[in-house]
MIMI-232967 format. One line per 3 residues: number of its first residue (from 0); their letters; for each residue z, y, x of C-alpha. Coordinates in Angstrom, 3 decimals. Last residue first. Layout:
BEGIN
NUM = a = Z/Y/X ~ ...
END
This chain:
BEGIN
648 = ysd = -17.651/-30.378/1.971 ~ -18.809/-27.146/3.698 ~ -18.164/-24.363/6.360
645 = llt = -19.796/-22.102/8.898 ~ -21.471/-21.293/12.301 ~ -20.758/-20.093/15.695
642 = sdk = -21.589/-16.576/16.516 ~ -25.089/-15.149/16.450 ~ -24.642/-12.774/13.550
639 = sfe = -21.643/-11.364/15.055 ~ -18.571/-11.558/12.818 ~ -17.706/-8.305/11.102
636 = dma = -14.942/-5.947/12.452 ~ -17.209/-3.279/13.830 ~ -19.011/-2.835/10.638
633 = lds = -20.916/0.455/11.222 ~ -23.386/-0.607/13.785 ~ -25.987/1.994/13.266
630 = iep = -29.685/2.026/12.022 ~ -29.759/-1.487/10.519 ~ -33.204/-2.313/9.301
627 = tql = -34.233/-2.052/5.614 ~ -36.506/-4.941/4.746 ~ -40.014/-4.574/3.416
624 = ysc = -40.364/-2.177/0.553 ~ -37.906/0.182/-0.905 ~ -37.840/2.269/-4.054
621 = pwt = -34.257/3.228/-4.563 ~ -32.762/2.169/-7.943 ~ -33.414/5.015/-10.465
618 = rdp = -30.860/7.802/-10.213 ~ -33.058/10.502/-11.746 ~ -32.479/12.471/-8.579
615 = ynw = -34.918/10.268/-6.503 ~ -34.288/8.129/-3.478 ~ -37.119/6.885/-1.272
612 = egv = -36.728/4.032/1.262 ~ -39.585/3.446/3.556 ~ -40.127/0.603/6.093
609 = fge = -43.033/0.634/8.543 ~ -44.315/-2.375/10.437 ~ -47.777/-2.040/8.788
606 = lnf = -47.838/1.063/6.579 ~ -50.707/2.556/8.561 ~ -51.035/6.223/7.335
603 = grr = -54.769/7.048/6.526 ~ -54.072/9.802/3.980 ~ -54.882/7.470/1.062
600 = sle = -52.399/4.926/2.552 ~ -49.690/7.461/2.594 ~ -50.476/8.432/-0.984
597 = qei = -50.220/4.871/-2.146 ~ -46.796/4.516/-0.462 ~ -45.426/7.819/-1.637
594 = dtv = -46.410/7.231/-5.300 ~ -46.367/10.895/-6.355 ~ -44.342/12.675/-9.137
591 = rpk = -40.951/11.137/-8.833 ~ -38.145/13.345/-10.074 ~ -37.302/16.395/-8.014
588 = vfr = -35.269/17.277/-4.825 ~ -36.083/14.015/-3.032 ~ -33.709/11.880/-0.997
585 = vcv = -34.862/10.445/2.406 ~ -34.857/7.100/4.217 ~ -37.454/6.653/7.011
582 = yrl = -37.967/3.425/9.158 ~ -40.450/2.436/11.876 ~ -41.848/5.837/13.011
579 = ksv = -44.265/5.733/15.999 ~ -43.106/7.612/19.048 ~ -44.403/10.959/20.119
576 = rsg = -47.413/11.527/22.442 ~ -47.100/14.634/24.727 ~ -47.184/12.742/28.102
573 = epv = -49.292/9.973/26.690 ~ -52.133/12.192/25.843 ~ -52.886/11.981/22.028
570 = ats = -55.834/9.875/20.999 ~ -53.673/6.800/21.291 ~ -51.959/7.769/18.110
567 = sak = -48.333/8.897/17.906 ~ -49.035/12.485/17.037 ~ -51.337/11.232/14.089
564 = ars = -48.437/9.149/12.766 ~ -45.868/11.944/13.105 ~ -48.204/14.245/11.283
561 = tlf = -48.726/11.727/8.422 ~ -45.015/11.173/8.049 ~ -43.811/14.763/8.128
558 = elv = -46.627/15.977/5.922 ~ -45.682/13.262/3.278 ~ -41.980/14.139/3.536
555 = see = -42.855/17.929/3.027 ~ -45.036/17.126/0.109 ~ -42.405/14.935/-1.616
552 = sfv = -39.979/17.759/-1.475 ~ -36.641/17.274/0.278 ~ -32.931/16.834/-0.478
549 = lhn = -29.866/16.466/1.765 ~ -27.106/15.528/-0.652 ~ -24.120/17.087/-2.479
546 = pas = -21.420/15.617/-4.798 ~ -21.731/12.044/-3.436 ~ -21.629/9.614/-6.424
543 = ylf = -25.112/8.356/-5.784 ~ -23.893/7.213/-2.142 ~ -26.299/6.635/0.757
540 = ssl = -25.497/10.254/1.856 ~ -29.106/10.612/2.852 ~ -31.239/11.707/5.723
537 = aln = -32.125/8.390/7.494 ~ -34.603/8.471/10.428 ~ -35.648/5.554/12.615
534 = elk = -38.359/5.848/15.374 ~ -37.559/9.223/17.041 ~ -38.961/9.463/20.662
531 = pcl = -40.232/13.135/20.125 ~ -36.817/14.191/18.742 ~ -37.509/17.789/17.832
528 = cgp = -41.077/19.237/18.039 ~ -40.983/22.456/20.187 ~ -44.116/21.824/22.312
525 = ava = -47.619/21.602/20.649 ~ -49.196/18.265/20.403 ~ -52.737/18.061/21.750
522 = vtd = -55.612/15.954/20.337 ~ -58.869/15.665/22.358 ~ -61.917/14.129/20.655
519 = gde = -63.356/17.544/19.784 ~ -60.618/20.137/20.321 ~ -57.724/19.331/17.880
516 = tmk = -54.401/21.150/17.784 ~ -51.194/19.522/16.638 ~ -47.802/20.654/15.347
513 = ptl = -45.214/17.900/15.305 ~ -42.878/17.559/12.282 ~ -39.207/17.191/13.197
510 = rrl = -38.577/20.994/12.930 ~ -40.500/20.755/9.612 ~ -37.932/18.336/8.331
507 = fsd = -35.249/21.001/8.852 ~ -37.224/23.591/6.958 ~ -37.644/21.064/4.008
504 = dga = -33.815/21.132/3.647 ~ -34.119/24.370/1.531 ~ -35.553/22.293/-1.318
501 = tgl = -32.711/23.175/-3.673 ~ -30.986/20.616/-6.064 ~ -27.456/20.658/-4.687
498 = vpi = -26.139/23.732/-3.058 ~ -23.920/23.509/0.063 ~ -21.531/26.561/0.182
495 = tgw = -21.833/29.542/2.504 ~ -19.125/30.743/4.994 ~ -21.046/29.951/8.097
492 = grl = -24.832/29.647/7.475 ~ -27.352/27.741/5.196 ~ -24.727/24.899/5.193
489 = fps = -26.196/21.428/5.608 ~ -25.848/18.414/3.505 ~ -23.968/15.146/4.605
486 = rit = -25.033/11.712/5.747 ~ -27.251/12.376/8.691 ~ -28.697/9.343/10.463
483 = lsi = -30.938/9.533/13.559 ~ -32.297/6.749/15.533 ~ -34.419/6.941/18.708
480 = lnp = -32.964/9.957/20.440 ~ -34.097/10.274/24.080 ~ -34.407/14.080/24.293
477 = lee = -31.033/14.706/22.530 ~ -29.975/18.283/23.604 ~ -32.543/19.749/21.163
474 = lcr = -31.059/17.613/18.459 ~ -27.755/19.454/18.918 ~ -29.349/22.809/18.399
471 = evt = -31.114/21.543/15.287 ~ -27.717/20.471/13.972 ~ -26.267/23.917/14.676
468 = hqp = -29.212/25.591/13.029 ~ -28.681/23.595/9.859 ~ -25.098/24.752/9.499
465 = vgd = -22.422/22.077/9.343 ~ -20.406/22.140/6.135 ~ -19.765/18.504/5.461
462 = hky = -19.407/16.224/8.440 ~ -21.288/12.871/8.539 ~ -23.218/11.727/11.649
459 = dis = -25.002/8.680/12.925 ~ -26.653/9.297/16.170 ~ -28.697/6.756/18.291
456 = tit = -30.334/7.032/21.733 ~ -27.548/8.853/23.591 ~ -28.000/9.067/27.401
453 = hgf = -28.930/12.768/27.918 ~ -26.824/13.810/24.946 ~ -23.605/12.790/26.578
450 = rqv = -21.654/15.916/27.504 ~ -23.461/18.548/25.370 ~ -23.963/16.032/22.503
447 = wev = -20.220/15.236/22.369 ~ -19.436/18.990/22.549 ~ -21.628/19.779/19.646
444 = lpv = -20.530/16.936/17.330 ~ -17.033/18.341/16.841 ~ -18.544/21.405/15.027
441 = tnw = -16.435/24.520/15.235 ~ -17.072/27.672/13.200 ~ -13.374/27.941/12.167
438 = vvq = -13.282/24.660/10.288 ~ -16.129/22.239/9.403 ~ -15.545/20.533/6.059
435 = dqc = -13.332/17.445/5.718 ~ -13.424/13.690/6.277 ~ -15.496/13.545/9.518
432 = iqt = -17.579/10.444/10.300 ~ -18.853/10.387/13.877 ~ -21.225/7.677/15.033
429 = fsr = -22.621/7.622/18.709 ~ -24.853/4.929/20.081 ~ -26.147/4.977/23.737
426 = lap = -23.110/5.594/25.923 ~ -23.681/3.973/29.286 ~ -22.369/6.804/31.508
423 = ldl = -19.308/7.382/29.305 ~ -16.835/9.776/31.233 ~ -14.155/10.887/28.832
420 = asa = -11.649/13.801/28.822 ~ -14.010/16.544/27.459 ~ -15.041/14.200/24.517
417 = lsd = -11.441/13.925/23.397 ~ -11.090/17.708/22.997 ~ -14.012/17.676/20.588
414 = ari = -12.094/15.707/18.178 ~ -11.085/18.714/16.064 ~ -9.074/17.433/13.160
411 = rdd = -8.934/17.038/9.463 ~ -9.339/13.147/9.657 ~ -11.995/12.048/12.163
408 = rlf = -13.494/8.563/12.110 ~ -15.086/7.877/15.398 ~ -17.657/5.169/16.309
405 = lsh = -18.655/4.659/19.996 ~ -21.375/2.213/21.128 ~ -22.552/1.841/24.816
402 = lhp = -19.252/1.585/26.625 ~ -19.820/-0.192/30.003 ~ -18.657/2.392/32.470
399 = lrc = -15.615/3.609/30.569 ~ -14.163/6.436/32.741 ~ -11.182/8.310/31.630
396 = lpr = -10.849/11.705/33.365 ~ -7.304/12.277/34.535 ~ -4.805/13.902/32.198
393 = ddr = -3.465/17.329/33.430 ~ -5.115/19.356/30.797 ~ -3.354/17.513/28.028
390 = vpa = -5.602/16.251/25.283 ~ -5.570/18.457/22.245 ~ -3.207/17.837/19.309
387 = llp = -5.441/17.445/16.213 ~ -5.191/20.545/14.251 ~ -2.321/21.171/11.907
384 = tts = -2.936/21.373/8.079 ~ -0.776/23.512/5.866 ~ -0.676/26.943/7.538
381 = pdw = -3.810/26.508/9.551 ~ -5.728/25.788/6.252 ~ -8.561/23.497/6.086
378 = asp = -10.152/22.968/2.724 ~ -9.178/19.762/0.836 ~ -5.724/20.939/0.025
375 = agw = -3.147/18.047/-0.100 ~ -3.161/15.866/-3.164 ~ -2.627/12.400/-1.659
372 = dsp = -6.388/12.243/-1.337 ~ -6.113/14.724/1.521 ~ -5.161/12.225/4.039
369 = lsg = -1.453/11.654/5.141 ~ -0.264/13.393/8.318 ~ -0.321/11.969/11.823
366 = ngl = -2.988/14.318/13.310 ~ -5.856/11.965/12.922 ~ -8.293/9.722/14.819
363 = aln = -9.773/6.486/13.565 ~ -11.331/4.647/16.442 ~ -14.325/2.222/16.775
360 = crk = -15.290/1.072/20.095 ~ -18.119/-1.107/21.583 ~ -18.678/-2.035/25.192
357 = lnp = -15.078/-1.822/26.470 ~ -14.542/-3.066/29.962 ~ -12.069/-0.382/31.141
354 = cls = -9.678/-0.900/28.251 ~ -6.253/0.599/29.298 ~ -7.676/4.086/29.802
351 = llt = -8.944/3.836/26.201 ~ -5.473/3.432/24.794 ~ -4.140/6.530/26.667
348 = lae = -7.111/8.469/25.688 ~ -6.698/7.537/21.960 ~ -3.097/8.518/22.178
345 = dat = -4.008/11.962/23.626 ~ -6.627/12.466/20.873 ~ -4.109/11.492/18.150
342 = lyt = -4.387/8.061/16.978 ~ -4.147/5.967/13.807 ~ -4.857/7.333/10.530
339 = igk = -2.212/7.259/7.851 ~ -3.142/5.152/4.914 ~ -6.212/5.376/2.933
336 = rgf = -6.341/5.417/-0.825 ~ -8.029/2.550/-2.703 ~ -5.656/2.527/-5.638
333 = nlt = -2.789/1.152/-3.511 ~ -3.025/1.819/0.215 ~ -5.647/0.921/2.582
330 = ypr = -5.457/0.696/6.349 ~ -7.210/3.230/8.601 ~ -9.216/1.799/11.432
327 = lsl = -8.573/0.708/14.986 ~ -11.675/-1.173/16.328 ~ -12.099/-2.548/19.883
324 = etl = -14.836/-4.598/21.396 ~ -15.197/-5.712/25.136 ~ -11.512/-6.444/25.458
321 = gaw = -10.288/-8.211/28.689 ~ -8.568/-5.134/30.141 ~ -6.607/-4.696/26.971
318 = nvr = -4.942/-8.124/27.113 ~ -2.860/-7.170/24.208 ~ 0.928/-6.718/24.551
315 = lak = 1.187/-4.765/21.453 ~ 4.776/-3.553/20.750 ~ 4.829/-0.831/23.289
312 = lkt = 1.245/0.132/22.431 ~ 2.302/0.844/18.906 ~ 0.142/-0.915/16.370
309 = ank = 2.619/-2.100/13.834 ~ 4.029/1.386/13.603 ~ 0.546/2.674/12.657
306 = pca = 0.432/0.499/9.505 ~ -2.657/-1.844/9.411 ~ -6.304/-1.901/10.141
303 = ltl = -6.752/-3.700/13.448 ~ -9.986/-5.062/14.944 ~ -10.032/-6.770/18.300
300 = sql = -12.892/-8.419/20.328 ~ -12.397/-10.082/23.814 ~ -9.262/-12.078/23.430
297 = aqg = -9.048/-14.872/25.946 ~ -5.662/-13.799/27.454 ~ -3.870/-14.119/24.049
294 = hit = -1.767/-11.387/22.714 ~ -3.578/-11.158/19.326 ~ -1.439/-13.820/17.663
291 = gms = 1.665/-12.162/18.911 ~ 1.730/-9.512/16.280 ~ 4.786/-7.526/17.430
288 = igd = 6.786/-5.700/14.747 ~ 8.639/-2.886/16.396 ~ 8.532/-0.557/13.444
285 = wfr = 6.928/-2.246/10.488 ~ 9.536/-2.352/7.721 ~ 11.597/0.639/8.610
282 = tpe = 8.408/2.572/9.253 ~ 6.999/2.223/5.660 ~ 4.941/5.559/5.896
279 = sgv = 5.936/9.121/5.953 ~ 3.693/12.221/5.676 ~ 6.470/14.635/5.082
276 = spn = 5.008/16.006/1.845 ~ 3.394/12.668/0.924 ~ 6.850/11.116/0.297
273 = ipl = 6.226/7.397/0.019 ~ 7.791/5.335/-2.793 ~ 9.667/2.175/-2.136
270 = dll = 9.838/0.356/-5.514 ~ 6.903/-1.922/-4.744 ~ 3.321/-0.869/-3.837
267 = iel = 4.107/0.848/-0.593 ~ 6.295/-2.067/0.491 ~ 3.042/-4.105/-0.051
264 = psi = 1.598/-3.082/3.235 ~ -2.291/-3.548/3.111 ~ -3.189/-5.368/6.309
261 = vis = -6.601/-5.889/8.013 ~ -6.559/-8.097/10.996 ~ -9.820/-8.901/12.842
258 = akr = -9.635/-11.250/15.737 ~ -12.249/-12.480/18.327 ~ -11.809/-14.709/21.341
255 = lip = -8.952/-16.978/20.381 ~ -9.155/-19.682/23.053 ~ -5.484/-20.143/23.953
252 = vdr = -4.079/-19.447/20.395 ~ -0.647/-21.173/20.319 ~ 0.029/-20.380/23.990
249 = ptl = -0.514/-16.700/23.246 ~ 2.365/-16.890/20.784 ~ 2.027/-16.820/16.937
246 = fll = 3.274/-13.945/14.835 ~ 0.174/-13.110/12.797 ~ -0.429/-16.440/10.991
243 = qsl = 3.306/-16.592/10.239 ~ 2.987/-13.368/8.452 ~ 0.945/-15.021/5.727
240 = pse = 3.871/-17.243/4.776 ~ 6.221/-14.426/4.084 ~ 9.653/-15.677/3.620
237 = pnn = 11.156/-13.517/6.451 ~ 9.900/-10.453/4.618 ~ 9.912/-7.504/7.059
234 = gvi = 6.177/-6.430/6.793 ~ 5.555/-7.029/3.135 ~ 2.082/-8.550/2.704
231 = afk = -1.460/-7.775/1.567 ~ -3.651/-9.597/3.853 ~ -7.303/-9.501/5.079
228 = frv = -7.486/-11.905/8.107 ~ -10.631/-12.486/10.176 ~ -10.141/-15.061/12.835
225 = qew = -12.546/-16.227/15.611 ~ -11.846/-18.927/18.292 ~ -8.994/-20.835/16.640
222 = rks = -8.792/-24.289/17.931 ~ -5.224/-24.105/19.431 ~ -4.260/-22.900/15.898
219 = ecl = -5.133/-26.228/14.350 ~ -1.719/-27.087/12.906 ~ -1.227/-23.423/11.877
216 = lls = -4.252/-23.622/9.594 ~ -2.827/-26.484/7.488 ~ 0.561/-24.758/7.395
213 = vlk = -0.979/-21.666/6.125 ~ -2.764/-23.427/3.337 ~ 0.329/-25.013/2.080
210 = glg = 2.442/-21.791/2.492 ~ -0.045/-19.814/0.451 ~ 0.475/-22.192/-2.395
207 = tlv = 4.282/-22.059/-2.129 ~ 4.251/-18.284/-1.887 ~ 2.123/-17.895/-5.070
204 = sge = 3.992/-20.452/-7.124 ~ 7.418/-18.965/-6.186 ~ 6.002/-15.369/-6.555
201 = ltr = 5.352/-15.921/-10.229 ~ 8.497/-14.898/-12.045 ~ 10.170/-12.943/-9.172
198 = lql = 7.135/-10.574/-8.965 ~ 6.988/-10.281/-12.750 ~ 10.582/-8.932/-12.563
195 = rdl = 9.792/-6.565/-9.780 ~ 6.996/-4.828/-11.671 ~ 4.315/-2.863/-9.887
192 = gga = 3.773/-5.338/-7.218 ~ 0.015/-5.239/-7.469 ~ -0.008/-7.803/-10.218
189 = ise = 2.051/-10.198/-8.040 ~ 1.879/-9.478/-4.434 ~ 1.581/-11.999/-1.633
186 = sae = -2.144/-11.233/-1.237 ~ -4.889/-13.371/0.354 ~ -8.143/-12.977/2.256
183 = mfi = -8.894/-15.662/4.933 ~ -11.860/-15.891/7.304 ~ -11.512/-18.534/9.987
180 = slp = -13.905/-19.411/12.792 ~ -12.953/-22.723/14.552 ~ -13.692/-24.014/17.987
177 = cgk = -14.765/-27.776/18.128 ~ -12.368/-30.702/18.048 ~ -13.425/-32.493/14.950
174 = srs = -15.204/-30.077/12.608 ~ -15.405/-33.019/10.195 ~ -11.713/-33.308/9.853
171 = lwi = -11.037/-29.465/9.691 ~ -13.693/-29.146/7.013 ~ -12.278/-32.052/4.900
168 = tta = -8.712/-30.667/5.074 ~ -10.115/-27.306/4.177 ~ -11.844/-28.609/1.056
165 = nfl = -8.671/-30.342/-0.025 ~ -6.518/-27.248/0.513 ~ -9.036/-24.976/-1.118
162 = rqv = -8.960/-27.230/-4.218 ~ -5.255/-27.413/-4.181 ~ -4.935/-23.660/-3.935
159 = vsd = -7.273/-23.013/-6.833 ~ -5.340/-25.554/-8.964 ~ -2.078/-23.918/-8.085
156 = fla = -3.265/-20.549/-9.096 ~ -4.415/-21.834/-12.457 ~ -0.961/-23.536/-12.900
153 = ate = 0.822/-20.311/-11.946 ~ -1.296/-18.293/-14.485 ~ -0.703/-20.821/-17.307
150 = gnm = 3.037/-20.757/-16.716 ~ 3.171/-17.037/-16.519 ~ 1.169/-16.753/-19.676
147 = rea = 3.680/-19.007/-21.486 ~ 6.548/-16.997/-20.214 ~ 4.902/-13.693/-21.104
144 = edp = 4.086/-14.926/-24.723 ~ 7.812/-15.606/-25.232 ~ 8.780/-12.289/-23.737
141 = pyy = 6.268/-10.249/-25.664 ~ 3.360/-9.175/-23.351 ~ 3.419/-5.623/-22.081
138 = pny = 3.827/-6.501/-18.408 ~ 0.269/-7.978/-18.224 ~ -0.043/-10.191/-15.215
135 = svn = -2.393/-10.627/-12.415 ~ -2.433/-13.049/-9.524 ~ -4.861/-11.897/-6.835
132 = pli = -7.270/-14.822/-6.140 ~ -7.286/-16.546/-2.772 ~ -10.301/-16.383/-0.533
129 = lqi = -10.148/-19.037/2.186 ~ -13.360/-19.534/4.286 ~ -13.099/-21.992/7.187
126 = rsw = -15.928/-22.125/9.620 ~ -16.360/-25.118/11.956 ~ -17.975/-27.622/9.418
123 = llp = -21.672/-27.310/10.696 ~ -20.260/-26.816/14.160 ~ -19.039/-30.455/14.038
120 = tdf = -22.580/-31.923/13.972 ~ -22.111/-35.633/13.819 ~ -21.098/-35.536/10.212
117 = alq = -24.302/-33.720/9.540 ~ -26.309/-36.293/11.550 ~ -24.766/-38.992/9.382
114 = rwq = -25.719/-37.290/6.265 ~ -29.136/-36.476/7.475 ~ -29.759/-40.130/8.365
111 = rcv = -28.379/-41.466/5.114 ~ -30.392/-38.974/2.980 ~ -30.327/-35.531/1.439
108 = qsi = -26.597/-35.407/0.577 ~ -25.394/-34.034/3.911 ~ -27.620/-31.159/3.710
105 = vva = -26.180/-30.082/0.335 ~ -22.708/-30.294/1.745 ~ -23.594/-28.136/4.736
102 = phn = -25.471/-25.597/2.563 ~ -22.369/-25.059/0.384 ~ -23.007/-25.984/-3.257
99 = ptm = -20.301/-28.687/-3.260 ~ -17.780/-25.908/-2.595 ~ -16.328/-24.360/0.561
96 = aae = -17.396/-20.773/-0.200 ~ -19.905/-19.617/2.393 ~ -22.494/-18.758/-0.383
93 = tcd = -20.154/-16.008/-1.630 ~ -20.260/-14.164/1.666 ~ -17.547/-13.776/4.260
90 = ivp = -18.687/-16.556/6.767 ~ -22.274/-15.611/7.106 ~ -24.578/-18.198/5.571
87 = lca = -25.509/-21.528/7.049 ~ -29.176/-22.669/7.165 ~ -29.476/-22.022/10.855
84 = lfm = -26.850/-24.577/11.532 ~ -29.023/-27.334/9.996 ~ -32.062/-26.171/11.986
81 = tsl = -29.907/-26.634/15.173 ~ -28.912/-30.200/13.916 ~ -32.603/-30.980/13.631
78 = idp = -33.308/-29.826/17.111 ~ -30.488/-31.841/18.493 ~ -31.440/-34.911/16.445
75 = pll = -34.971/-35.092/17.876 ~ -37.711/-34.024/15.532 ~ -40.272/-36.646/14.663
72 = kip = -38.992/-37.139/11.152 ~ -39.586/-33.376/10.479 ~ -43.297/-33.965/11.119
69 = ail = -43.552/-36.171/7.968 ~ -45.220/-39.506/8.818 ~ -43.011/-41.668/6.612
66 = aqh = -42.765/-38.856/4.104 ~ -46.486/-39.091/3.574 ~ -45.981/-42.713/2.599
63 = kri = -43.406/-41.826/-0.036 ~ -45.530/-39.053/-1.350 ~ -48.615/-41.167/-1.507
60 = ftk = -46.917/-43.970/-3.336 ~ -45.342/-41.499/-5.694 ~ -48.707/-39.966/-6.454
57 = nvk = -50.223/-43.355/-7.032 ~ -47.499/-44.398/-9.550 ~ -47.822/-41.040/-11.182
54 = rra = -51.577/-41.244/-11.488 ~ -51.276/-44.812/-13.018 ~ -48.840/-43.360/-15.573
51 = kla = -51.130/-40.519/-16.256 ~ -54.138/-42.883/-16.759 ~ -52.063/-45.056/-19.083
48 = als = -50.984/-42.037/-21.084 ~ -54.628/-40.883/-21.267 ~ -55.749/-44.333/-22.497
45 = del = -53.053/-44.361/-25.044 ~ -54.010/-40.842/-26.023 ~ -57.641/-41.876/-26.356
42 = dki = -56.776/-44.867/-28.440 ~ -54.593/-42.719/-30.583 ~ -57.289/-40.159/-31.006
39 = ekd = -59.786/-42.937/-31.945 ~ -57.341/-44.199/-34.536 ~ -56.782/-40.751/-35.948
36 = isg = -60.558/-40.287/-36.331 ~ -60.846/-43.593/-38.240 ~ -58.015/-42.561/-40.474
33 = lvd = -59.736/-39.186/-41.150 ~ -63.007/-40.962/-42.068 ~ -61.225/-43.222/-44.551
30 = lkq = -59.546/-40.111/-45.985 ~ -62.998/-38.441/-46.227 ~ -64.248/-41.359/-48.499
27 = qil = -60.988/-41.376/-50.563 ~ -61.508/-37.603/-51.265 ~ -65.168/-38.098/-52.332
24 = aki = -64.184/-40.945/-54.548 ~ -61.495/-38.806/-56.210 ~ -64.099/-36.073/-56.897
21 = lpi = -66.405/-38.606/-58.590 ~ -63.633/-39.997/-60.725 ~ -62.835/-36.351/-61.883
18 = ead = -66.370/-35.477/-62.734 ~ -66.573/-37.486/-65.995 ~ -63.328/-36.029/-67.335
15 = spt = -64.631/-32.555/-66.784 ~ -63.745/-30.405/-63.708 ~ -61.877/-27.056/-64.168
12 = yss = -63.487/-24.118/-62.374 ~ -60.877/-21.327/-61.386 ~ -62.496/-20.890/-57.914
9 = nlc = -61.956/-21.848/-54.350 ~ -64.399/-24.688/-54.601 ~ -66.830/-24.770/-57.531
6 = esf = -70.010/-23.895/-55.719 ~ -69.253/-26.605/-53.064 ~ -68.813/-29.313/-55.914
3 = psd = -71.744/-31.562/-54.898 ~ -70.286/-31.382/-51.295 ~ -71.698/-30.599/-47.895
0 = m = -69.408/-29.796/-44.985
END
C-alpha cells in the first residue's frame, strides 16, 4: 500500500515535527477505511446468520415431513417388534445390564408409539440379568477404620441391590406372563471367606440383599424357561438365600427348559482345608444334596459345574431321557484352580445310557483325584497317578443315535476305553482337551478316530506330546473333515520334548498342501493330500501364555493357501477337487516380514469370503480381517443365540 513514508518504515528514522501531523492524518484515514470494512463484514455476517437460520428452518421442515413418509412408519407392529428384539444383546454381556442404557429402554423413549409398542412386547423385557458385586474387605485396617469401611461397604452393596431390585420389578411387570430367561451371578462370601470375623461383620447386609432378589425371582419361578446361575455358596447353610433357587420342586418350574448351574463351594475357602494327598472334597456339606430345580419334566438342556457329591445319580432325579444337551464340567476352587473332575469312564457310560436323545454332550472325565495344580507331578507316573478305570467288558454298547457334538475334558487319563463302548452314528463334531502329556505311547484321539472318523466333520484337539505322525495318521482316517483345530504342539517322536521357535511344523502343513500337475488346460491333483474337504483350519494354542505353540514359516503358509486355492478351482476335475478354504489361523516362527494379505492378492488368491488370522512371536495383536467364525462349539452352557430375548427399564 503506497505511503509517502514507505522508505522510512521498518527503520530507525525519526519524523520531524512537521511530518507528525501528516502521519496522524494517514493513520486516521486508514482507521476510517477499517471501520467501513468492519461494517461490511458485520452486514455480511448478519446476512449469513439469517441465511443459516432460514436453512435450518427449512431443513427441519423437510426432516419432519420426510419422517411422515418414512418406510419404518409403514411397518406393521409385529415386524417392528421383531426388529426391537433383534437389537437386544446376549444375556451375559455388559450391554444386557438392566440400566437406562439398555436397548429396550432406549427404544421405549423414541416416541409415544414406540414406547407403547415396547410395553406391548413382553419378550423385550423377558430376560433378567443380576450380577452382584463381590464384597471385599481389607483385614489389615485398624479396628476403628475397619468399622467405618464395613459400614460404607454395606451401604454400597445395599444401593446396588436396591437398584437391581427396582429394575427387576419393572422387568417382571413389563414381561407380563411370558417365559423368563434369568442370568444371576452372586457370592455369599465376604472377601473370599478368608477371615471369619469379616464374614460375620458384613454377611448380614449381603445375605439380606441377596434374599430380597431371590424372593423376587421365586415368586415368578413358574415362568422360568432358561436359568443360568453362577453361585459361590456353602452347601449345608440353611440360611443361604441362593440355595433356595436350587432346591425348588418340579411343580415350581413347570416350563424350565434350559438350566446352567455353576457352583464354587465356599467351604473350601473358609476354615475347612482340603487334603490334596487324599483327593478329598467337601463331601459332608454336599453329599446327598438334591437340586430339585433341575428335576422338571420340561428340561432339555443341563449344565452342571459343582462338587461331584452334588451330582450323584442317586440324588439327581433329572428327566435324563428328555435331555438333548448335557454338560458336566469341573467347578472352580479358590485362586482359579479346578475342583475334582466328574466321571470315570464307567460312570460316564452309565450316565449316557440314561440319555438316549442327546444331541450335544460335554463331559469332564477323571480318575477321582485332584488335578495337578494342587502340586502333584505334571508328568504321568504309574506309581502316583492311576489311569482312568476302564469300562467293564460286560457293559452293553451304549447307542446314542442323535448325538452330533461331543466335548471331552480328560484329566490325566486314558479315555479311549469310553470310545469302545459307544455307538454314535450321527457324531459330527468331536472335541478333546487333555490336561497332561501323552503317556505310554497312547493317544486317546486315535481310537475315537478309528471308530467314528467316517462321520466326523469337525475336530478340536489339545493334548501335549502327540507325535506329528500320529496326528497325520488320524487325519488319514477323517475323509469328511471340514473343520480342524489343534491347540498343542507336536512331538518329533516318542520321548522327545516340544521345542518352541523351530519351523519343524512346516512339514505338517505340507501334508495338507495338495500337489498338482498341469497339462495344458487340464489340472490334476495328486493323491495323498490330507483332508480334501477342509474349509476351516486353526493351528494355535490361542493363548500367548502357552509355553509351546505350533509354528510355521510365512512361505509355507502362503504355499499352502495358494495351492489349496488352485486345487479348488473349477479347472480341477470334480473327483479330485478340494474344498475352498474359508478360515485359517496359524502362528509364525519369526516376526512379520511379509504382508500375508497383500502377498496372497499378488499371487492371485481370491480373498472374498476368506478369513485369516496371523499370530506372530512379537506378541502384537493378531492381524485379522473380516469376522472370525466359530470352529467348534466350546461353550455348552451358553444360551443359544436364537433363544428368547433380553431385559431393560
